[in-house]
Each structure stands twice: as structure tokens, then as C-alpha cells.
C-alpha positions as CSV (number, residue, x, y, z in Angstrom):
1,M,0.2,-0.3,-0.1
2,E,1.3,3.6,-1.2
3,K,0.8,6.7,1.3
4,Q,-0.7,9.8,0.4
5,K,0.4,12.7,1.9
6,I,-3.1,15.2,2.9
7,G,-3.3,18.6,4.5
8,L,-4.8,19.0,8.3
9,K,-4.0,21.6,10.0
10,I,-4.2,20.8,13.4
11,P,-1.5,19.4,14.9
12,C,-0.6,15.6,16.5
13,P,-1.6,14.9,20.3
14,N,0.9,12.5,20.2
15,C,4.2,14.8,19.1
16,G,2.4,18.5,17.8
17,G,3.9,17.4,14.5
18,K,2.2,18.8,11.2
19,N,3.0,15.6,8.3
20,F,0.1,13.4,8.1
21,G,-0.5,11.1,5.8
22,T,-3.4,8.1,4.9
23,M,-3.0,4.4,3.4
24,D,-4.3,4.1,-0.7
25,N,-8.0,3.0,0.2
26,Q,-9.2,5.7,2.4
27,Y,-11.7,5.1,4.2
28,C,-12.6,1.9,6.6
29,L,-15.4,0.9,8.8
30,L,-15.9,0.2,12.1
31,P,-18.3,-3.3,13.1
32,S,-20.8,-2.0,16.4
33,L,-21.6,-4.2,19.0
34,V,-24.8,-4.6,20.2
35,K,-26.0,-7.0,22.5
36,A,-27.3,-10.2,22.5
37,E,-28.9,-12.8,24.1
38,Q,-25.5,-13.9,25.9
39,G,-23.3,-10.4,26.3
40,Y,-22.8,-9.1,22.7
41,E,-21.9,-9.4,19.2
42,L,-21.0,-8.6,15.7
43,A,-23.4,-6.1,14.0
44,P,-21.2,-5.3,10.7
45,D,-24.1,-3.5,9.0
46,K,-24.7,-1.3,11.8
47,G,-20.7,-0.1,11.7
48,L,-19.5,3.1,11.4
49,A,-17.5,3.9,8.3
50,V,-13.7,6.2,9.0
51,M,-10.8,7.3,7.3
52,P,-7.8,6.6,9.2
53,V,-5.1,9.2,9.3
54,I,-1.4,8.5,10.7
55,C,1.2,10.8,12.3
56,N,4.1,10.1,9.5
57,T,6.8,11.8,12.7
58,C,5.5,9.2,15.1
59,G,2.6,7.2,14.1
60,Y,0.1,8.0,15.2
61,V,-3.3,7.3,14.2
62,F,-6.8,9.6,14.5
63,L,-10.1,7.8,13.6
64,F,-12.2,11.3,12.1
65,H,-16.0,10.1,10.6
66,P,-16.3,11.8,7.1
67,E,-19.5,14.3,8.1
């Protein structure tokens, strides 16, 4: 996978850097947990689409919701 550079105006909360990137597939799905009869189960149809943004300085990962 090839990293793509993106420009964010906020600094990284871990190192203060402003050099960010993302992977070539910019979105991923975080599955939701729903209550089942015994405990919880994954519900991918109720997942949340997020864009992972990676700090190129320290490797910190942000998860942004596209809205």
C-alpha cells in the first residue's frame, strides 16, 4: 500500500507534528457491538465509516468520521 500525504491544520496530539498521511484505501469500517441474548455480538451493517490518518513523524493514528 502506498501512503498519500494529506494536509491537516491541527497538530498531532502525541508529538505536535503536522506531517500526516493516509493509505491508498482511505476509508475503513468500524463494526458496532449490539447486545445479544448472551453478551454482545458484532453488527457490521451498523458500522461507522472512518478515515484513518497517520502522523508520519510518530505513527499516531487519528480516526475521522467523514461527516
